[in-house]
Structures are given as structure tokens and as C-alpha cells.
DRENPA-293161 format. One line per 3 residues: their letters; for each residue x, y, z of N, C-alpha, C, O. Coordinates in Angstrom, 2 decimals. Example, Ala and Ser with C-alpha at 12.3 -4.5 7.8 and 13.67 -1.06 7.14 Angstrom:
as) 13.19/-5.69/7.80/12.30/-4.50/7.80/13.20/-3.30/7.80/14.24/-3.32/8.46 | 12.85/-2.25/7.08/13.67/-1.06/7.14/12.90/0.03/7.87/13.41/1.14/8.04
***
This chain:
xxx) 0.45/-1.16/0.03/0.39/-0.46/0.31/0.52/1.25/0.16/-0.21/2.08/-0.38 | 2.18/1.38/1.11/2.28/2.15/1.07/3.58/2.48/-0.31/4.38/3.41/-0.15 | 3.61/1.76/-1.36/4.48/1.58/-2.42/3.23/2.77/-3.53/3.37/3.80/-4.20
xxx) 2.21/1.93/-3.21/1.28/2.47/-4.15/1.03/3.85/-3.72/1.34/4.73/-4.53 | 0.51/4.22/-2.56/0.60/6.09/-2.32/1.24/6.52/-3.12/0.72/7.02/-4.12 | 2.78/6.45/-2.95/3.83/6.95/-3.16/3.87/7.26/-4.59/4.24/8.38/-4.94
xxx) 3.58/6.50/-5.35/3.02/6.22/-7.14/1.66/7.13/-7.21/1.53/7.85/-8.20 | 0.71/7.12/-6.27/-0.09/8.48/-6.67/0.31/9.73/-6.44/0.18/10.67/-7.22 | 0.90/9.75/-5.10/1.30/11.18/-5.24/3.06/11.75/-6.33/3.46/12.89/-6.61
xxx) 3.58/10.60/-6.60/4.18/10.88/-7.96/3.73/11.36/-9.35/4.36/12.03/-10.17 | 2.22/10.77/-9.45/1.53/11.05/-10.50/0.56/12.29/-11.12/0.26/12.68/-12.25 | 0.09/12.87/-8.94/-0.34/13.91/-8.62/0.63/15.05/-9.10/0.20/16.01/-9.74
xxx) 1.57/14.94/-8.86/2.75/16.16/-8.38/2.99/15.98/-9.93/3.17/17.13/-10.33 | 3.11/14.83/-11.38/3.77/15.35/-11.90/2.61/15.89/-13.32/2.97/15.93/-14.49 | 1.17/16.28/-12.81/0.13/16.21/-13.16/-0.13/17.70/-13.67/-1.24/18.21/-13.57
xxx) 1.06/18.44/-14.26/0.54/19.56/-14.73/0.95/20.58/-13.96/0.85/21.66/-14.55 | 1.40/20.65/-12.77/2.32/21.92/-11.79/0.70/22.54/-11.65/-0.46/22.45/-12.04 | 1.71/23.28/-10.68/0.71/24.44/-9.96/-0.18/25.93/-10.57/-1.13/26.60/-10.17
xxx) 0.81/25.97/-11.86/-0.03/26.90/-12.60/-0.86/26.63/-13.32/-1.44/27.60/-13.81 | -1.37/25.12/-13.79/-2.10/24.54/-14.41/-3.58/24.33/-14.15/-4.22/23.32/-14.45 | -3.97/25.33/-13.62/-5.49/25.36/-12.78/-6.46/24.25/-12.93/-7.33/24.20/-12.06
xxx) -6.50/23.16/-14.04/-7.10/22.20/-13.79/-5.97/20.93/-13.59/-6.13/20.03/-14.42 | -5.07/20.76/-12.79/-4.41/19.78/-12.54/-4.83/19.21/-11.64/-5.80/19.98/-11.63 | -5.03/18.57/-10.82/-5.13/17.34/-9.78/-4.20/18.52/-8.78/-4.53/19.17/-7.79
xxx) -3.62/18.48/-9.12/-1.94/19.04/-7.89/-2.73/20.21/-7.71/-3.31/20.23/-6.62 | -2.96/21.37/-8.59/-3.23/23.00/-8.43/-4.72/22.83/-7.16/-4.91/23.52/-6.16 | -5.58/21.67/-7.70/-6.78/21.68/-7.11/-6.36/21.01/-5.63/-7.20/21.16/-4.74
xxx) -5.68/20.60/-5.43/-4.90/19.87/-4.21/-4.54/20.96/-3.21/-5.03/21.25/-2.11 | -3.63/21.43/-3.85/-3.41/22.65/-3.06/-4.07/23.82/-2.74/-3.59/24.57/-1.89 | -4.91/24.03/-3.19/-6.32/24.94/-3.32/-6.74/24.36/-2.51/-6.71/25.31/-1.74
xxx) -7.12/23.63/-1.95/-8.07/22.79/-1.51/-9.71/22.69/-1.80/-10.73/22.80/-1.13 | -9.27/22.31/-3.61/-10.78/22.85/-3.67/-10.88/21.20/-3.68/-10.01/20.44/-4.12 | -12.41/20.76/-2.96/-12.65/19.64/-3.59/-12.71/18.57/-4.74/-13.28/18.76/-5.82
xxx) -12.18/17.64/-4.44/-12.17/16.38/-5.80/-13.23/15.53/-5.84/-13.75/14.99/-4.86 | -13.58/15.42/-7.05/-14.16/13.64/-7.25/-13.75/13.12/-7.63/-13.22/12.82/-8.71 | -14.00/12.76/-6.29/-13.68/10.82/-6.24/-13.01/10.08/-7.26/-11.88/9.80/-7.67
xxx) -14.54/9.86/-7.51/-14.72/8.96/-8.91/-13.67/9.80/-10.35/-12.90/9.24/-11.13 | -13.96/10.89/-10.28/-12.86/11.49/-11.69/-11.90/11.43/-11.05/-11.06/11.30/-11.95 | -11.40/11.41/-10.22/-9.91/11.36/-9.49/-9.14/9.73/-9.57/-7.91/9.70/-9.69
xxx) -9.94/8.39/-9.49/-9.76/7.30/-9.47/-9.73/7.04/-11.13/-8.75/6.41/-11.52 | -10.39/7.34/-11.82/-10.61/7.22/-13.31/-8.89/7.93/-14.15/-8.19/7.49/-15.06 | -8.76/9.26/-13.20/-7.91/9.50/-13.84/-6.43/8.76/-13.27/-5.45/8.61/-14.00
xxx) -6.48/8.43/-12.17/-5.41/7.44/-11.66/-5.62/6.37/-12.75/-4.87/6.56/-13.71 | -6.34/5.45/-12.86/-5.86/4.08/-13.56/-5.95/4.44/-14.94/-5.36/3.64/-15.66 | -6.61/5.60/-15.66/-6.47/5.62/-16.94/-4.91/6.23/-17.49/-4.24/5.87/-18.46
xxx) -4.69/7.17/-16.58/-3.58/8.38/-17.20/-2.41/8.05/-16.25/-1.38/7.44/-16.55 | -2.77/8.57/-15.03/-1.64/9.01/-13.78/-0.78/7.53/-13.44/0.45/7.42/-13.38 | -1.55/6.72/-13.28/-0.25/6.11/-12.63/0.53/5.06/-13.78/1.64/4.56/-13.59
xxx) 0.04/4.95/-14.49/0.34/4.81/-16.42/2.00/5.85/-16.53/3.18/5.48/-16.54 | 1.42/7.09/-16.60/2.40/7.95/-16.72/3.59/8.18/-15.72/4.41/9.07/-15.96 | 3.71/7.28/-14.41/4.43/6.86/-13.51/5.43/5.93/-13.87/6.56/5.99/-13.39
xxx) 5.03/4.91/-14.81/4.68/3.30/-15.12/4.84/2.73/-14.16/5.87/2.41/-13.57 | 3.35/2.49/-13.84/2.99/1.43/-12.79/1.56/1.04/-13.22/0.61/1.81/-13.04 | 1.42/-0.16/-13.77/0.16/-0.72/-14.19/-0.61/-1.03/-13.19/-1.32/-1.97/-13.54
xxx) -0.88/-0.62/-11.84/-1.50/-0.88/-11.09/-2.50/-0.13/-10.79/-2.28/1.07/-10.66 | -3.93/-0.66/-10.60/-5.20/0.06/-10.45/-5.91/0.25/-9.67/-6.49/-0.78/-9.35 | -6.20/1.08/-9.14/-6.78/1.18/-8.21/-7.96/1.75/-7.49/-8.39/2.73/-8.10
xxx) -8.55/1.50/-6.51/-10.24/1.06/-6.28/-10.69/2.42/-5.35/-9.95/3.30/-4.90 | -11.98/2.29/-5.25/-11.89/3.68/-4.53/-12.08/3.49/-3.31/-12.73/4.40/-2.80 | -11.72/2.48/-2.47/-11.12/1.80/-1.06/-9.40/3.28/-0.96/-9.21/4.15/-0.11
xxx) -8.59/2.95/-2.14/-7.22/3.14/-2.14/-7.35/4.86/-2.44/-6.59/5.68/-1.94 | -8.19/5.12/-3.13/-8.65/6.40/-3.14/-8.76/7.16/-2.28/-8.19/8.25/-2.23 | -9.62/6.64/-1.35/-10.05/7.64/-0.24/-8.85/7.23/0.58/-8.09/8.19/0.59
xxx) -8.35/6.23/1.27/-7.11/5.90/2.13/-6.26/7.05/1.82/-5.89/7.88/2.65 | -5.86/7.03/0.00/-4.64/8.22/-0.56/-4.71/9.22/0.70/-3.95/9.38/1.66 | -6.46/10.07/0.16/-7.13/11.32/0.64/-6.85/11.76/1.68/-6.26/12.80/1.96
xxx) -7.38/10.76/2.48/-7.36/10.81/3.82/-6.11/10.66/4.53/-6.14/11.00/5.71 | -5.12/10.27/4.10/-4.15/10.33/4.64/-3.08/11.54/4.28/-2.35/12.06/5.13 | -3.09/11.87/3.00/-2.81/13.17/2.63/-3.79/14.71/2.97/-3.20/15.78/2.79
xxx) -5.02/14.74/3.37/-5.03/15.68/3.61/-6.38/16.47/2.08/-6.95/17.51/1.74 | -6.21/15.22/1.76/-7.39/16.00/0.52/-9.14/15.71/0.79/-9.67/14.75/1.35 | -9.75/16.89/0.17/-11.01/17.25/0.42/-11.32/16.35/-0.72/-10.68/16.47/-1.76
xxx) -12.51/15.19/-0.56/-13.31/14.10/-1.94/-14.82/15.09/-1.83/-15.23/15.83/-0.94 | -15.11/14.90/-2.54/-16.40/15.08/-2.89/-16.73/13.86/-3.58/-15.81/13.11/-3.89 | -17.97/13.56/-3.89/-18.64/12.57/-4.38/-19.40/12.94/-5.49/-19.82/14.08/-5.65
xxx) -19.59/11.96/-6.30/-20.31/13.15/-8.00/-22.09/12.79/-7.61/-23.10/13.27/-8.13 | -21.91/11.32/-5.98/-23.39/11.17/-6.08/-24.19/12.33/-4.63/-23.60/12.43/-3.55 | -25.31/12.95/-4.83/-25.34/13.68/-3.06/-26.10/12.38/-2.53/-26.53/11.43/-3.20
xxx) -26.15/12.59/-1.14/-27.05/12.03/0.01/-28.19/11.18/-0.21/-28.66/10.18/0.34 | -28.58/12.08/-1.44/-30.26/11.39/-1.72/-30.49/10.35/-2.77/-31.52/9.67/-2.82 | -29.07/10.20/-3.95/-29.11/9.02/-4.50/-28.90/9.87/-6.03/-28.77/9.20/-7.06
xxx) -28.89/11.03/-6.05/-29.13/11.54/-7.58/-28.13/12.58/-7.38/-27.89/13.03/-6.26 | -27.42/13.06/-8.64/-26.28/13.07/-9.53/-26.29/14.37/-9.08/-27.33/15.03/-9.08 | -25.19/14.83/-8.68/-24.60/16.41/-8.16/-24.78/17.30/-9.41/-24.10/16.91/-10.36
xxx) -25.34/18.14/-9.59/-25.14/18.89/-11.04/-23.34/19.85/-10.90/-22.79/19.94/-9.80 | -22.83/20.31/-11.91/-22.03/20.85/-11.96/-22.31/22.39/-12.47/-22.92/22.65/-13.51 | -21.75/23.39/-11.54/-21.92/24.59/-12.14/-20.74/25.44/-13.38/-21.03/26.54/-13.85
***
């Protein structure tokens, strides 16, 4: 798990940099909530591949990494079961 967490951190830090406002790294530094589903999809399709690992993450891995690193997560589904609207 520790090795996976290191790869997630590396993937995030190499994603766009601090001046790219759409990057996960920028959004995390600004304490913007990030979508757990969007983050997991990005990690599995691009992020982890870009740092040389074929390992896949699941929702529990994403939540554990975010909790350990103080990252604010938001779910795509509201508590009532309906999808959240983006403005």
C-alpha cells in the first residue's frame, strides 16, 4: 500500500504543475474538493501509467490516500442518491 501511495503522489505532482488550474495538483493545493470518481478514473487511465505502473486503484485506495494526505474529496452522487450538478 505504501508503494502505491508513493506512485499516486508522484502521478499527482507530475500532472500539470502548480500553474495549471485544471490539474489535480493545483486543485489539491488550493483545497478544492475533487471528485473521487473523476480522480480514480484519471489515476487508472493516465496518472499511474504516466509514472510507470500498471497497478489499478479502487475507491477504497483513493479514499485512504486522500485521507492520509488531507485531500478534500467530493462524491459525484449526493446523499439523496441523485447526481450532483456542476455549475
